[in-house]
C-alpha positions as CSV (number, residue, x, y, z in Angstrom):
1,M,0.0,0.0,0.0
2,A,1.3,3.5,-0.9
3,D,2.6,5.6,2.0
4,E,0.2,8.5,2.4
5,E,3.2,10.7,3.3
6,R,4.6,10.0,-0.2
7,I,1.3,10.7,-1.9
8,T,1.1,14.1,-0.1
9,L,4.7,14.8,-1.1
10,L,3.9,13.9,-4.7
11,K,0.9,16.3,-4.8
12,Q,3.1,19.1,-3.6
13,G,4.7,19.2,-7.1
14,V,7.9,18.6,-9.0
15,E,10.2,20.8,-7.0
16,A,9.2,19.4,-3.6
17,W,9.3,15.8,-4.8
18,N,12.7,16.1,-6.5
19,A,14.2,18.0,-3.6
20,W,13.1,15.3,-1.2
21,R,14.5,12.6,-3.5
22,V,17.9,14.3,-3.6
23,K,18.0,14.6,0.2
24,N,16.7,11.0,0.7
25,P,18.2,8.8,-2.1
26,E,18.3,5.7,0.1
27,V,14.6,5.7,0.9
28,A,12.5,3.3,-1.2
29,M,9.6,5.1,-2.8
30,D,6.5,2.9,-2.7
31,L,3.4,4.1,-4.4
32,T,1.8,0.7,-4.6
33,S,-2.0,0.7,-5.2
34,A,-2.1,4.5,-5.3
35,D,-4.8,6.2,-7.4
36,L,-2.9,8.6,-9.7
37,R,-5.5,8.8,-12.5
38,N,-5.1,11.8,-14.8
39,T,-2.1,13.0,-12.8
40,N,0.7,15.0,-14.4
41,L,4.0,13.6,-13.1
42,R,6.1,15.2,-15.8
43,G,9.5,16.3,-14.5
44,M,9.5,14.2,-11.3
45,N,12.4,11.8,-10.6
46,L,10.5,8.5,-10.5
47,S,13.4,6.1,-11.2
48,G,13.2,3.0,-9.0
49,V,9.7,3.8,-7.7
50,Y,7.3,1.0,-6.9
51,F,4.0,1.6,-8.8
52,N,2.8,-2.0,-8.4
53,S,-1.0,-2.2,-8.8
54,T,-1.2,1.6,-9.2
55,N,-3.9,3.3,-11.2
56,L,-2.2,5.6,-13.7
57,V,-4.9,5.7,-16.3
58,D,-4.5,8.8,-18.5
59,A,-1.4,10.0,-16.5
60,N,1.2,12.1,-18.1
61,L,4.7,10.5,-17.7
62,S,6.1,11.7,-21.0
63,G,9.9,12.3,-21.0
64,M,10.2,10.8,-17.5
65,N,13.1,8.8,-16.1
66,L,11.3,5.7,-14.9
67,S,14.3,3.4,-15.2
68,K,14.2,0.4,-12.9
69,A,10.8,1.3,-11.6
70,S,8.2,-1.5,-11.0
71,F,4.8,-1.3,-12.6
72,R,3.7,-4.9,-12.0
73,D,-0.1,-5.3,-12.3
74,A,-0.5,-1.5,-12.7
75,I,-3.0,0.1,-15.0
76,L,-1.7,2.7,-17.4
77,S,-4.3,2.7,-20.1
78,G,-4.3,5.9,-22.1
79,A,-1.2,7.2,-20.3
80,N,1.4,9.2,-22.2
81,L,4.9,7.6,-21.8
82,S,6.3,9.1,-25.0
83,D,10.1,9.7,-24.8
84,A,10.2,8.1,-21.3
85,N,13.1,6.1,-20.0
86,L,11.7,2.7,-19.0
87,S,14.9,0.8,-19.3
88,G,15.1,-2.2,-17.0
89,T,11.5,-1.6,-15.8
90,D,9.3,-4.3,-14.5
91,L,6.1,-4.1,-16.6
92,R,4.9,-7.6,-16.1
93,N,1.1,-8.0,-16.4
94,T,0.7,-4.3,-16.8
95,G,-2.3,-2.8,-18.5
96,L,-0.8,-0.6,-21.3
97,S,-3.6,-0.5,-23.8
98,D,-3.9,2.7,-25.8
99,V,-0.6,4.0,-24.3
100,H,1.7,6.4,-26.1
101,L,5.2,4.9,-26.0
102,R,6.5,6.7,-29.0
103,R,10.4,7.0,-28.8
104,A,10.3,5.4,-25.3
105,N,13.4,3.6,-24.1
106,L,12.1,0.1,-23.2
107,S,15.6,-1.6,-23.4
108,H,15.8,-4.6,-21.1
109,A,12.3,-4.0,-19.8
110,D,10.2,-7.1,-18.7
111,L,6.8,-6.9,-20.5
112,F,5.8,-10.5,-19.7
113,S,2.0,-10.8,-20.1
114,A,1.7,-7.0,-20.6
115,H,-1.5,-5.8,-22.4
116,L,-0.3,-3.4,-25.1
117,R,-3.4,-3.4,-27.3
118,R,-3.5,-0.5,-29.7
119,S,-0.5,1.1,-28.1
120,N,1.9,3.3,-30.1
121,L,5.5,1.9,-29.8
122,S,6.7,3.8,-32.9
123,H,10.5,4.2,-32.8
124,A,10.7,2.9,-29.3
125,D,14.0,1.3,-28.2
126,L,13.2,-2.4,-27.6
127,K,16.7,-3.8,-27.4
128,G,16.7,-6.7,-24.9
129,A,13.0,-6.2,-24.0
130,Y,11.0,-9.3,-23.2
131,F,7.5,-9.7,-24.6
132,G,6.6,-13.3,-23.6
133,R,2.8,-13.7,-23.7
134,A,2.4,-10.0,-24.2
135,D,-0.8,-8.9,-26.1
136,L,0.3,-6.6,-28.9
137,S,-3.0,-6.7,-30.8
138,G,-3.3,-3.6,-32.9
139,A,-0.1,-2.1,-31.5
140,R,2.0,0.2,-33.7
141,L,5.6,-1.0,-34.0
142,T,7.3,1.2,-36.5
143,M,11.1,1.2,-36.0
144,Q,14.5,1.4,-37.5
145,I,15.7,-2.1,-37.8
146,S,19.2,-1.7,-39.1
147,A,21.7,-3.1,-36.6
148,M,18.9,-5.0,-34.9
149,R,18.2,-8.8,-35.0
150,F,14.8,-10.2,-34.6
151,S,14.2,-13.7,-33.4
152,A,10.8,-15.4,-33.2
153,R,10.7,-18.8,-31.6
154,E,7.8,-21.1,-31.1
155,H,7.2,-21.9,-27.4
156,Q,7.1,-25.5,-26.2
157,K,3.5,-26.7,-26.2
158,P,2.2,-26.1,-22.6
159,W,-0.9,-24.3,-23.9
160,G,-2.7,-27.1,-25.8
161,S,-2.3,-29.2,-28.9
162,S,-1.7,-26.3,-31.4
163,G,1.0,-24.7,-29.3
164,C,-0.6,-21.7,-27.6
165,G,-4.1,-21.3,-28.7
166,S,-5.6,-19.9,-31.8
167,E,-3.8,-16.6,-31.9
168,E,-1.3,-15.9,-34.6
169,W,1.0,-12.9,-34.7
170,R,2.2,-11.2,-37.7
171,L,5.5,-9.2,-37.7
172,T,5.6,-6.9,-40.7
173,I,9.0,-5.8,-41.9
174,V,9.4,-3.4,-44.8
175,G,6.4,-4.5,-46.8
176,G,6.8,-8.3,-46.3
177,H,5.5,-10.4,-43.5
178,S,6.4,-13.4,-41.5
179,R,3.8,-15.5,-39.7
180,V,5.0,-17.3,-36.7
181,P,2.6,-19.1,-34.3
182,C,3.1,-18.2,-30.7
183,P,6.3,-16.2,-31.1
184,Q,8.6,-14.9,-28.4
185,L,9.7,-11.6,-29.8
186,V,13.3,-10.8,-28.8
187,V,15.1,-7.7,-30.0
188,Y,18.9,-7.7,-29.7
């Protein structure tokens, strides 16, 4: 559960929050289960913060340093995370539908079972990001692929006789396409 003192500090604004973080770098910031809907958090130092099960629907986190933060089971539907640094972030089972992640740094982020339906990941840095069982239905994945390697591997068959159900992903690369049942998308 989020510490009410931290929520109060957060609501005092960018300067108060960042000054407190500078003076107290060793204190773990836990905003678990907080209701931060429609909140503008732009400019705040939120690296390493625990946002597990937090409601961040329609929040503005654009351009933020959220590296090594934890958003496990959080809801960020409709949030703006464009240009945000989410490197090494725990986004497992996070609701990221309709989220703006344009040019976001998701390098080495864990997006296992994340829900990214209709999200914009255009030009995002996905190097080393893990998307196992993530739902990318309707997501926009436009990116520069020179100097990147894509690997799609079929999972072992723990989800039934056809491999993993009836879903089939399609990875479109420069006008062509590759159909791979049940892929694990890995970007190197």
